[in-house]
C-alpha positions in Angstrom: -0.9 -38.7 47.8 -3.0 -35.7 48.6 0.3 -33.8 48.4 1.2 -35.2 44.9 -2.4 -34.5 43.7 -2.3 -31.0 45.0 1.3 -30.3 43.3 -0.1 -31.7 39.9 -3.1 -29.6 40.1 -1.3 -26.6 40.6 1.5 -27.5 37.9 -1.8 -28.0 35.5 -3.3 -24.7 36.4 -0.1 -22.6 36.1 0.9 -24.6 33.0 -2.3 -23.5 31.4 -2.0 -20.2 32.6 1.6 -19.7 31.2 0.4 -21.0 27.8 -2.5 -18.7 27.7 -0.4 -15.7 28.3 2.4 -16.5 25.9 2.8 -13.5 23.5 1.7 -14.1 20.0 4.8 -14.6 17.7 5.2 -11.4 15.6 7.6 -11.3 12.9 8.5 -8.1 10.7 9.7 -8.8 7.2 11.5 -5.9 5.4 10.6 -5.6 1.7 13.4 -5.8 -0.8 12.8 -2.4 -2.6 15.2 -3.2 -5.5 13.2 -6.4 -6.4 9.8 -5.0 -5.7 7.6 -2.8 -8.2 4.7 -0.3 -7.9 3.0 0.2 -11.4 0.4 2.9 -12.0 -2.2 3.4 -14.6 -4.3 6.7 -15.2 -7.1 7.1 -17.6 -8.3 10.0 -19.7 -11.3 10.3 -22.1 -8.8 9.7 -25.2 -6.8 6.9 -23.6 -4.5 6.1 -20.6 -0.8 6.2 -19.4 1.1 3.8 -17.3 4.5 3.8 -15.6 6.2 3.1 -12.3 7.3 4.6 -9.0 9.8 3.4 -6.6 9.5 2.1 -3.0 11.8 3.8 -0.8 11.0 1.3 2.2 8.7 -1.2 3.2 7.8 -3.8 5.8 5.2 -6.4 6.3 4.1 -7.5 9.7 3.1 -11.2 10.5 1.5 -12.7 13.5 1.4 -16.6 13.7 2.3 -16.7 9.9 -0.6 -14.4 9.0 -0.3 -10.9 7.6 -1.2 -8.4 10.4 0.4 -5.0 9.3 2.5 -3.2 7.1 4.3 0.2 6.2 5.4 1.8 3.1 7.2 4.9 1.8 7.1 5.7 -1.8 9.6 8.0 -3.5 7.5 10.3 -5.5 10.5 11.8 -7.3 11.0 8.6 -9.0 7.8 8.7 -10.8 8.1 7.9 -14.6 6.0 7.1 -17.6 6.8 3.9 -19.4 4.3 4.2 -22.2 5.8 7.2 -24.0 9.3 8.1 -25.4 11.3 11.2 -26.1 9.9 14.7 -25.4 6.4 13.5 -24.7 7.8 11.1 -21.8 9.7 14.1 -20.5 6.8 16.4 -20.6 4.4 14.2 -18.9 6.6 13.2 -16.1 7.5 16.9 -15.5 3.8 17.6 -15.4 2.9 14.7 -13.0 5.6 16.1 -10.6 4.7 19.6 -10.7 2.1 21.1 -8.4 -0.8 20.5 -10.8 -0.4 16.8 -9.7 1.9 15.4 -7.1 4.0 18.3 -6.1 7.1 16.3 -5.6 9.5 19.2 -4.7 7.2 19.9 -1.7 5.9 16.4 -1.2 9.0 13.8 -2.1 7.3 10.9 -0.6 3.9 9.2 -0.1 3.1 6.7 2.5 0.8 3.7 3.2 0.2 2.3 6.7 -2.2 -0.5 7.3 -4.7 -0.1 10.0 -6.7 -3.3 9.6 -6.1 -6.7 8.1 -8.7 -9.4 7.8 -8.0 -12.8 6.3 -10.5 -13.6 3.2 -8.7 -16.9 2.3 -5.6 -19.0 2.8 -3.4 -16.4 1.4 -5.8 -13.6 0.8 -6.6 -10.4 3.0 -8.5 -7.4 2.8 -6.5 -4.4 4.0 -7.6 -1.1 5.3 -4.8 1.5 5.6 -4.1 5.3 5.7 -2.7 6.4 2.4 -0.8 9.8 2.5 -0.2 11.9 -0.6 0.5 15.5 -0.6 0.1 15.5 3.1 -3.3 14.5 2.9 -4.2 11.2 4.8 -7.3 9.1 3.5 -8.3 5.5 4.2 -8.3 3.0 1.6 -9.3 -0.5 1.3 -7.6 -3.2 -1.2 -6.8 -6.8 -1.6 -3.5 -8.4 -0.7 -2.3 -12.0 -1.6 0.7 -13.4 0.0 2.5 -16.5 -1.3 5.9 -17.5 0.2 8.1 -14.4 0.3 5.9 -12.5 -2.3 3.0 -10.3 -1.9 0.8 -8.6 -4.4 -1.8 -5.7 -4.0 -4.1 -3.8 -6.3 -6.0 -0.8 -5.4 -7.9 2.3 -7.0 -7.0 5.8 -5.7 -9.2 8.7 -6.1 -6.8 11.6 -6.8 -9.5 14.1 -6.1 -9.4 13.3 -2.4 -5.8 14.4 -2.3 -6.5 17.7 -4.0 -5.2 16.7 -7.4 -7.5 18.3 -9.5 -5.9 19.2 -12.8 -8.3 18.2 -15.7 -10.8 16.6 -13.1 -14.4 16.6 -14.2 -15.2 16.5 -10.6 -13.9 20.0 -10.2 -14.0 21.6 -13.8 -17.0 21.8 -16.4 -16.6 21.5 -20.2 -13.4 19.9 -20.3 -14.6 17.3 -23.0 -11.9 15.1 -24.3 -9.1 16.9 -22.1 -10.9 15.1 -19.0 -8.6 13.1 -16.9 -10.5 10.6 -14.6 -10.1 11.0 -11.0 -9.5 7.2 -10.3 -6.1 5.6 -11.0 -4.8 2.1 -10.5 -1.9 0.7 -8.6 -0.4 -2.6 -8.8 2.2 -3.6 -6.1 4.5 -6.7 -6.2 6.6 -7.1 -3.1 9.4 -9.3 -2.4 10.6 -9.8 1.1 
């Protein structure tokens, strides 16, 4: 009887130990870039412009079914304006891709790497990540919602932090109605 009790005790102790040290189930899900979208909107004193940029690659990491990480690369050469047509469209796109703004010849990609993810609700998260634009990396915080195989994020980016100064009231005085605001919005819809 003592032998059976001792064996049962060992089995229970080692059973709990084995359960406690099981690795957390981690799952990486590749983003379907052709079905996902990144939309931007930038503001100036006299109005705004909006458009798209294409994801080159992306992945989300889940632990026990909860978002825990992510990494994305954006193809900056794909940047387009969707609110203009013809020559005005081409002129703005060329200017945005020039060294006055994103300098895509030298910096063809931008990236975002999640550094911290906190659940704020059943499907909602506050994410902090390292955003790199023009080889300058700054921390950004934004909200992400995940539903099934889709995720949505919205964020504001301050272009001045990435040395994008053209038309910025933060760097130049007396721009008047030529002022372009530093913050622009990104709306990201992901399918994975």
